C-alpha positions as CSV (number, residue, x, y, z in Angstrom):
1,X,56.2,111.6,36.4
2,X,53.9,114.0,34.6
3,X,51.4,112.7,32.1
4,X,53.3,112.0,28.9
5,X,51.7,113.3,25.7
6,X,52.5,112.2,22.1
7,X,50.9,115.3,20.6
8,X,50.8,113.9,17.1
9,X,47.7,115.5,15.7
10,X,47.3,112.9,12.9
11,X,45.7,109.6,13.5
12,X,44.6,106.8,11.2
13,X,40.9,106.4,10.9
14,X,41.2,102.6,11.0
15,X,43.0,102.9,14.4
16,X,39.9,102.6,16.6
17,X,41.9,103.0,19.8
18,X,43.6,106.2,18.8
19,X,42.9,109.3,20.9
20,X,44.5,111.7,18.4
21,X,42.4,114.4,17.0
22,X,42.9,114.5,13.2
23,X,43.2,111.7,10.7
24,X,44.7,110.2,7.6
25,X,42.2,108.8,5.2
26,X,43.1,106.8,2.1
27,X,40.4,107.2,-0.5
28,X,39.6,106.0,-4.0
29,X,38.2,109.4,-5.0
30,X,39.6,112.9,-4.7
31,X,37.8,114.7,-1.9
32,X,37.1,118.3,-1.3
33,X,39.4,120.3,1.0
34,X,41.0,123.6,2.0
35,X,44.0,122.7,-0.1
36,X,44.8,120.4,-3.0
37,X,48.2,118.9,-3.4
38,X,49.4,117.6,-6.8
39,X,52.7,116.1,-7.7
40,X,55.1,116.5,-10.6
41,X,58.2,114.6,-11.6
42,X,61.2,116.1,-13.4
43,X,60.7,115.8,-17.1
44,X,56.9,115.4,-17.0
45,X,53.8,117.5,-16.4
46,X,51.7,117.5,-13.2
47,X,48.5,115.4,-13.5
48,X,45.8,118.0,-13.6
49,X,43.1,116.2,-15.5
50,X,40.7,116.3,-12.5
51,X,40.7,120.1,-12.4
52,X,38.3,122.3,-14.4
53,X,39.6,123.9,-17.5
54,X,40.2,127.4,-16.2
55,X,42.0,126.2,-13.0
56,X,44.1,123.9,-15.0
57,X,45.2,126.7,-17.4
58,X,45.9,129.0,-14.6
59,X,48.0,126.4,-12.8
60,X,49.9,125.5,-16.0
61,X,50.7,129.1,-16.5
62,X,52.0,129.5,-13.0
63,X,54.2,126.4,-13.4
64,X,55.7,127.8,-16.6
65,X,56.1,131.4,-15.3
66,X,57.9,130.1,-12.2
67,X,60.1,127.7,-14.2
68,X,58.9,124.9,-11.9
69,X,60.6,121.7,-13.0
70,X,59.4,119.2,-10.4
71,X,62.7,119.1,-8.6
72,X,62.5,116.9,-5.5
73,X,61.2,118.9,-2.5
74,X,60.4,122.1,-4.3
75,X,56.9,123.5,-4.1
76,X,54.7,125.9,-6.0
77,X,51.6,127.4,-4.4
78,X,48.6,129.0,-6.1
79,X,45.5,130.6,-4.6
80,X,42.7,128.8,-6.4
81,X,40.1,130.6,-8.5
82,X,37.0,131.9,-6.6
83,X,34.7,129.1,-7.9
84,X,37.2,126.2,-7.1
85,X,36.4,123.7,-4.4
86,X,39.9,124.3,-3.0
87,X,41.3,127.5,-1.5
88,X,44.8,126.8,-2.6
89,X,46.7,124.4,-4.8
90,X,50.2,123.2,-4.0
91,X,52.4,121.5,-6.6
92,X,55.1,119.3,-5.1
93,X,58.2,118.2,-6.9
94,X,59.1,114.5,-6.7
95,X,62.3,114.6,-8.7
96,X,63.2,111.8,-11.1
97,X,60.7,109.0,-10.8
98,X,63.4,106.3,-10.8
99,X,65.0,107.9,-7.8
100,X,61.9,108.4,-5.7
101,X,62.3,106.0,-2.7
102,X,60.1,105.3,0.3
103,X,62.7,107.1,2.5
104,X,62.5,110.2,0.2
105,X,58.7,110.2,0.4
106,X,58.6,110.0,4.2
107,X,60.9,113.0,4.4
108,X,58.8,114.8,1.9
109,X,55.7,114.0,3.9
110,X,57.2,115.6,6.9
111,X,58.3,118.8,5.1
112,X,55.0,119.2,3.3
113,X,53.1,118.7,6.6
114,X,55.1,121.5,8.2
115,X,54.3,123.8,5.3
116,X,50.6,123.1,5.5
117,X,50.4,123.3,9.2
118,X,52.2,126.6,9.2
119,X,49.5,128.0,6.9
120,X,46.8,126.6,9.1
121,X,45.4,124.4,6.4
122,X,42.8,122.2,8.1
123,X,41.9,119.7,5.4
124,X,44.1,118.5,2.6
125,X,43.3,116.5,-0.5
126,X,46.2,114.7,-2.2
127,X,46.1,113.6,-5.8
128,X,48.3,110.6,-5.2
129,X,46.8,108.0,-7.5
130,X,49.2,108.5,-10.4
131,X,52.4,109.0,-8.3
132,X,55.1,106.5,-9.3
133,X,58.6,105.8,-8.1
134,X,61.0,103.0,-7.1
135,X,58.4,101.7,-4.7
136,X,54.7,101.0,-5.4
137,X,52.1,103.7,-5.2
138,X,50.7,102.1,-2.0
139,X,54.1,102.2,-0.3
140,X,54.8,105.8,-1.4
141,X,51.4,107.0,-0.1
142,X,51.8,105.2,3.2
143,X,55.3,106.6,3.6
144,X,54.1,110.2,2.9
145,X,51.5,109.8,5.6
146,X,54.1,108.3,7.9
147,X,56.4,111.2,7.5
148,X,53.7,113.7,8.0
149,X,52.6,112.1,11.2
150,X,56.1,111.8,12.6
151,X,56.7,115.5,11.9
152,X,53.4,116.4,13.5
153,X,54.6,115.2,17.0
154,X,55.2,117.8,19.6
155,X,56.1,117.5,23.3
156,X,54.3,120.4,25.0
157,X,53.5,119.1,28.4
158,X,54.9,122.2,30.1
159,X,53.5,124.9,27.9
160,X,50.6,126.9,29.1
161,X,49.0,126.9,25.7
162,X,50.1,123.9,23.6
163,X,49.3,124.0,20.0
164,X,46.1,122.2,19.1
165,X,45.8,122.8,15.4
166,X,45.2,119.6,13.4
167,X,45.5,118.7,9.8
168,X,43.3,116.1,8.1
169,X,44.6,114.3,5.0
170,X,42.5,112.6,2.4
171,X,44.9,110.8,0.1
172,X,43.5,109.5,-3.2
173,X,45.5,106.3,-4.0
174,X,45.5,103.5,-6.6
175,X,44.8,100.8,-4.0
176,X,43.1,101.9,-0.9
177,X,43.1,98.5,0.9
178,X,46.8,97.8,0.3
179,X,47.8,101.3,1.3
180,X,45.7,101.3,4.5
181,X,47.2,97.9,5.5
182,X,50.8,99.1,4.9
183,X,50.2,102.3,6.8
184,X,48.8,100.4,9.8
185,X,52.2,98.7,10.1
186,X,54.0,102.1,9.9
187,X,51.5,103.6,12.4
188,X,52.4,101.0,14.9
189,X,56.1,101.8,14.5
190,X,55.1,105.5,15.0
191,X,53.8,104.6,18.4
192,X,57.1,103.1,19.3
193,X,58.8,106.3,18.0
194,X,56.4,108.5,20.0
195,X,57.1,106.5,23.2
196,X,60.9,106.9,22.7
197,X,60.4,110.7,22.0
198,X,58.2,111.1,25.1
199,X,60.7,109.4,27.3
200,X,63.6,111.3,25.9
201,X,61.9,114.7,26.0
202,X,60.6,114.4,29.6
203,X,62.6,116.3,32.2
204,X,65.0,114.4,34.3
205,X,63.2,114.9,37.6
206,X,60.1,113.4,36.1
207,X,61.9,110.6,34.3
208,X,63.9,108.7,36.9
209,X,64.8,105.0,36.6
210,X,61.6,104.2,38.6
211,X,59.5,106.3,36.2
212,X,61.0,104.6,33.2
213,X,60.2,101.3,34.8
214,X,56.6,102.2,35.1
215,X,56.4,103.2,31.5
216,X,57.9,99.8,30.6
217,X,55.3,98.1,32.7
218,X,52.6,99.7,30.6
219,X,53.7,97.4,27.7
220,X,52.5,94.3,29.6
221,X,49.0,94.9,28.2
222,X,50.5,94.2,24.7
223,X,51.8,90.8,25.9
224,X,55.4,92.0,26.7
225,X,57.0,90.4,29.7
226,X,58.6,93.0,32.0
227,X,61.2,92.3,34.6
228,X,62.7,94.9,36.9
229,X,65.7,94.4,39.1
230,X,66.5,96.7,42.0
231,X,69.9,97.6,43.5
232,X,69.8,94.7,46.1
233,X,69.2,92.3,43.2
234,X,71.9,93.8,41.1
235,X,74.4,93.4,44.0
236,X,73.4,89.7,44.4
237,X,74.1,89.2,40.7
238,X,77.5,90.8,41.0
239,X,76.5,93.7,38.7
240,X,78.8,96.2,40.4
241,X,79.2,98.5,37.4
242,X,75.5,99.3,37.0
243,X,74.8,99.4,40.7
244,X,77.9,101.6,41.2
245,X,76.8,104.2,38.7
246,X,73.4,104.5,40.3
247,X,74.7,104.7,43.8
248,X,74.8,108.5,43.8
249,X,71.1,108.9,43.4
250,X,68.5,108.3,46.1
251,X,66.6,105.5,44.3
252,X,69.7,103.8,42.8
253,X,69.9,101.8,39.6
254,X,67.5,99.5,37.9
255,X,67.8,96.8,35.2
256,X,64.7,96.7,33.1
257,X,64.0,93.8,30.8
258,X,61.2,93.9,28.2
259,X,60.7,90.6,26.3
260,X,58.4,90.3,23.3
261,X,58.2,86.7,22.1
262,X,56.6,86.7,18.6
263,X,58.1,83.3,17.9
264,X,60.2,80.5,19.5
265,X,63.4,81.4,17.7
266,X,66.6,82.2,19.6
267,X,66.1,85.8,20.8
268,X,67.7,88.9,19.5
269,X,68.9,91.2,22.3
270,X,68.7,95.0,22.2
271,X,70.6,96.6,25.0
272,X,70.0,100.3,25.8
273,X,71.9,102.8,27.9
274,X,69.5,104.5,30.3
275,X,71.2,107.3,32.1
276,X,68.2,109.4,33.0
277,X,70.4,112.3,33.9
278,X,74.1,112.6,33.5
279,X,75.7,115.2,35.7
280,X,79.1,113.6,35.0
281,X,79.3,112.6,38.6
282,X,82.4,113.9,40.4
283,X,83.9,114.5,36.9
284,X,81.2,117.2,36.7
285,X,80.1,118.3,33.3
286,X,80.6,122.0,32.4
287,X,78.8,124.4,30.1
288,X,75.2,124.6,28.8
289,X,75.3,121.1,27.3
290,X,74.5,119.7,30.8
291,X,70.9,120.8,30.3
292,X,70.5,118.3,27.4
293,X,71.6,115.4,29.6
294,X,68.0,114.4,30.2
295,X,68.4,112.7,26.9
296,X,71.2,110.3,28.0
297,X,68.7,107.6,28.3
298,X,67.7,107.8,24.6
299,X,69.3,104.4,23.9
300,X,67.1,102.7,26.4
301,X,64.1,104.7,25.0
302,X,64.9,103.5,21.5
303,X,65.0,99.8,22.4
304,X,61.9,100.0,24.5
305,X,60.1,101.9,21.7
306,X,61.2,99.1,19.3
307,X,59.7,96.5,21.6
308,X,56.4,98.4,21.5
309,X,56.5,98.6,17.7
310,X,57.1,94.9,17.4
311,X,54.4,94.0,19.9
312,X,51.8,96.3,18.2
313,X,52.6,94.8,14.8
314,X,52.5,91.2,16.2
315,X,55.8,90.8,14.5
316,X,57.2,87.3,13.9
317,X,60.4,87.9,15.9
318,X,61.7,87.0,19.4
319,X,63.3,90.2,20.7
320,X,64.3,91.3,24.2
321,X,65.3,94.7,25.4
322,X,67.7,95.0,28.3
323,X,68.1,98.5,29.7
324,X,70.6,99.6,32.4
325,X,69.0,102.5,34.1
326,X,70.6,105.0,36.5
327,X,71.0,108.7,37.3
328,X,74.7,109.7,37.3
329,X,74.5,112.2,40.2
330,X,76.9,113.7,42.8
331,X,76.4,112.7,46.5
332,X,78.4,111.3,49.3
333,X,77.5,107.8,48.0
334,X,78.7,108.4,44.4
335,X,81.6,106.5,43.0
336,X,84.8,108.7,42.9
337,X,87.5,108.9,40.3
338,X,90.0,106.2,41.1
339,X,87.4,103.8,42.4
340,X,87.4,100.2,41.1
341,X,84.2,98.5,40.2
342,X,83.7,94.7,39.6
343,X,81.4,93.9,36.7
344,X,79.2,90.8,36.5
345,X,81.5,89.5,33.8
346,X,84.2,89.4,36.4
347,X,86.3,92.1,35.0
348,X,87.5,94.9,37.3
349,X,87.3,98.5,36.0
350,X,89.2,101.5,37.3
351,X,86.9,104.5,37.0
352,X,89.3,107.2,36.0
353,X,86.4,109.5,34.9
354,X,82.9,109.2,36.4
355,X,81.6,110.9,33.2
356,X,82.4,107.8,31.2
357,X,79.5,106.0,33.0
358,X,77.5,104.8,30.0
359,X,79.9,102.0,29.1
360,X,79.7,100.8,32.7
361,X,75.9,100.4,32.8
362,X,76.0,98.8,29.4
363,X,78.7,96.3,30.4
364,X,76.5,94.7,33.0
365,X,73.4,95.0,30.8
366,X,75.2,93.2,28.0
367,X,76.3,90.5,30.4
368,X,72.7,90.0,31.6
369,X,71.4,89.7,28.1
370,X,74.0,87.1,27.2
371,X,73.7,85.2,30.5
372,X,69.9,85.0,30.7
373,X,68.9,84.9,27.0
374,X,71.8,83.5,25.0
375,X,70.9,85.7,22.1
376,X,71.7,85.0,18.5
377,X,72.6,88.7,18.0
378,X,73.1,91.5,20.5
379,X,72.8,95.2,19.5
380,X,73.5,98.0,22.0
381,X,72.3,101.5,21.5
382,X,73.7,104.4,23.5
383,X,74.3,108.2,23.5
384,X,77.9,107.2,24.4
385,X,80.6,109.7,23.3
386,X,81.1,113.3,22.3
387,X,83.9,111.8,20.1
388,X,81.2,110.3,17.9
389,X,79.7,113.7,17.2
390,X,83.1,115.1,16.3
391,X,83.7,112.1,14.0
392,X,80.4,112.0,12.0
393,X,78.2,114.8,13.3
394,X,74.5,114.3,14.0
395,X,73.3,113.3,10.5
396,X,74.6,109.8,11.1
397,X,75.0,107.5,14.0
398,X,78.2,105.6,14.4
399,X,78.2,101.8,14.1
400,X,80.9,99.4,15.3
401,X,81.2,95.6,14.7
402,X,83.5,93.0,13.3
403,X,80.5,91.3,11.7
404,X,80.4,92.6,8.1
405,X,77.0,91.1,7.5
406,X,75.4,92.9,10.4
407,X,77.1,96.2,9.3
408,X,75.7,95.8,5.8
409,X,72.2,95.0,7.1
410,X,72.1,97.9,9.5
411,X,73.5,100.3,6.8
412,X,70.8,99.3,4.4
413,X,68.1,99.5,7.1
414,X,69.2,103.0,8.0
415,X,69.0,104.2,4.4
416,X,65.4,102.9,4.2
417,X,64.2,105.0,7.1
418,X,66.4,108.1,7.0
419,X,68.4,106.9,10.1
420,X,71.7,106.4,8.5
421,X,74.7,104.8,10.1
422,X,78.4,105.2,9.4
423,X,81.0,102.5,10.3
424,X,83.9,103.4,12.6
425,X,86.7,101.1,13.6
426,X,87.2,99.1,16.7
427,X,90.7,99.1,18.2
428,X,93.1,100.8,20.7
429,X,92.4,98.2,23.4
430,X,95.9,98.8,24.8
431,X,94.8,102.3,25.8
432,X,92.3,100.8,28.3
433,X,95.0,99.2,30.4
434,X,95.1,99.9,34.2
435,X,97.8,99.5,36.8
436,X,95.4,98.2,39.4
437,X,92.4,96.7,37.5
438,X,91.7,94.8,34.3
439,X,90.6,97.9,32.4
440,X,90.1,101.7,32.9
441,X,86.8,103.1,31.7
442,X,88.5,105.7,29.6
443,X,91.1,105.3,26.9
444,X,94.4,107.0,27.6
445,X,94.6,108.0,24.0
446,X,93.1,107.3,20.6
447,X,89.6,108.2,19.3
448,X,87.1,108.2,22.1
449,X,84.2,106.7,20.2
450,X,86.4,103.8,19.2
451,X,87.9,103.2,22.7
452,X,84.4,103.3,24.2
453,X,83.2,100.7,21.7
454,X,86.3,98.6,22.2
455,X,85.6,98.6,26.0
456,X,82.1,97.3,25.3
457,X,83.4,94.6,23.0
458,X,85.0,93.0,26.0
459,X,81.5,92.2,27.2
460,X,80.1,90.8,24.0
461,X,81.6,87.4,24.4
462,X,81.1,85.1,21.4
463,X,77.8,86.7,20.5
464,X,77.4,88.5,17.2
465,X,77.4,92.1,18.3
466,X,76.8,95.6,17.0
467,X,77.3,98.9,18.9
468,X,75.5,102.0,17.8
469,X,76.5,105.3,19.2
470,X,73.7,107.8,18.8
471,X,75.2,110.8,20.6
472,X,73.9,113.9,18.8
473,X,71.0,112.0,17.3
474,X,68.7,111.9,20.3
475,X,67.6,115.5,20.5
476,X,66.9,117.9,17.6
477,X,67.1,121.7,17.9
478,X,65.7,122.2,14.4
479,X,62.8,120.4,12.7
480,X,63.6,118.8,9.4
481,X,61.9,116.2,7.3
482,X,60.0,113.8,9.5
483,X,62.0,114.8,12.6
484,X,60.5,117.5,14.9
485,X,62.2,119.6,17.5
486,X,63.0,117.7,20.7
487,X,63.3,114.0,21.3
488,X,63.7,112.2,17.9
489,X,63.2,108.6,18.8
490,X,66.2,107.8,16.8
491,X,66.8,104.1,16.5
492,X,63.3,102.8,16.7
493,X,62.7,102.9,12.9
494,X,66.2,101.7,12.2
495,X,65.9,98.7,14.5
496,X,62.3,98.0,13.4
497,X,63.3,98.0,9.8
498,X,66.3,95.7,10.5
499,X,64.2,93.3,12.6
500,X,61.4,93.0,10.1
501,X,63.6,92.7,7.1
502,X,66.3,90.3,8.3
503,X,65.0,88.2,11.1
C-alpha cells in the first residue's frame, strides 16, 4: 500500500504531534492578516468597532449598496483601503442568531475555507468574539475551525503536483481556553475522519484486506487491541459466509477486531462491511460505477475511524469494531450463483447473486461480535444497496431498527454533525425464502434496502441493533460544506457524536 496522506493543511497549534503545515490559533486579540472575516446576523449590523473610521464607513456603504442582510451562508467581499492592515475584508452572513447551530457553523467553516483557499489567502483573522447562536461562542468557534479543517482535506497521493497551499486561521474568541479545549476534542475526531477518508479513497490494489489490517494495527500505539483472523481461522470458527466471499481473491478474507476499552462497561459493537473491491463476482457489475467500488469498504473504514477518534479522546466508552474484510473477485475459486454457504450462526444461505455479498460478510461479523463480546448494542455500517440511494439519495443514510430509542438517538446525533439519517422499514422476510437453504441472499421482491436489512436482522439475535446503509454517502464527486471531493469518512462523526452523547 502506498503511503497514505491526510492532506489537511490546517493543524491545531496545541497538537504538538501534528505534521500538518498550517494551523488554527484561538486568540484573545484580533491579529493582522491577509484577510479579515467579520460576521453579521439577520436583523443586526456587523460588529465593525475594531476597524478605523474610514474602513468602517466604506464597509457599511458596501453592505447597504449590496443589500446584504446577513442571510446564512451569504458573503460580501471588499478590497480593503490601501492603509488597512488587511488586504480584503469578508462579511459572512450567519442568519438568525436563534437558528445558528453548531452543525450550521461547521458547514459554514467548510464553505468559507473553500472560498478563501480559492483566492489564495494565506492568513485569515476572524472577528469571532461577539458571535452568538444556539450554542456558546466557544462551541461555535471550534465548530467553524472543525468544518474548515474537514473541508481542507485532499487525497492527492497519485498526483504529480499535489496542492500545497495552506491557510492559517487566527480566531479571536470570547474564551480562548474553553475554545481550544473543545477544538482539541473535535480535532481528534477529525483524525478518525481522515483515516476513514484515506482508507476509502485509496485504490483497491493498494488497499487489500491485508493492507487494511496493517492500518488497523497502527492503532495499537493508542492502546487499541487488534485481532486479525485469517481464512484458516475463519473456517475453524464456521464463518463460511465471510470466508466464502473472500475465496475469489488470492489472499482471501480477514476478520479484523479493534477494541478500545475506555471503561469496564458492557461493550458497544460497531460492525463494518469491508469489501475492498466489489467486482460483483460472477454476477459481474456493469457500467462505469464499478470504478467506484474501491469504496465498498467505507463501512469498515468508518467504524475503524471511530475507534481512533475514541482512543485519541480517551473517551469513557467501551467500544469494539468488528470488520469483515474481503475482495469480491472473479476466479476459479470464487463462489458461484446457486452455491450454498453456511454461516457461523448456523443458517444456510443460497447465493442467488454474488453481488449481494456485503450482507454475507456482515452476517458472520455480527455473529462474532455477539459471540465474543456480548455487546449491549450492535450497530452495523455498510455501503449495502443501490436501493438505498434510490430511496433517500446521498444526502441521508438509511437507518433500520425496531428500537425506537436508538433510532431517535441516531437521528439527533446525525443532525448535530450534518450526517443525517432517515428511517426505513424492516420487513419482507418471506421474500428471502429458499427451496434448498434457510435463506437466499437476495429478496425475490420488495424494496432492496429493506430486504437486505431484514436479512441482517436474522443475525442480530436478542441484541439491540441498528443497521445503517451508507451507499452513496462514502464518496463525494462535489465538494460542499465540510465534505471534500473523494472519500467522505461518513459515519465517523455520526457514531462519535452518538457514543459521546449517549453512552
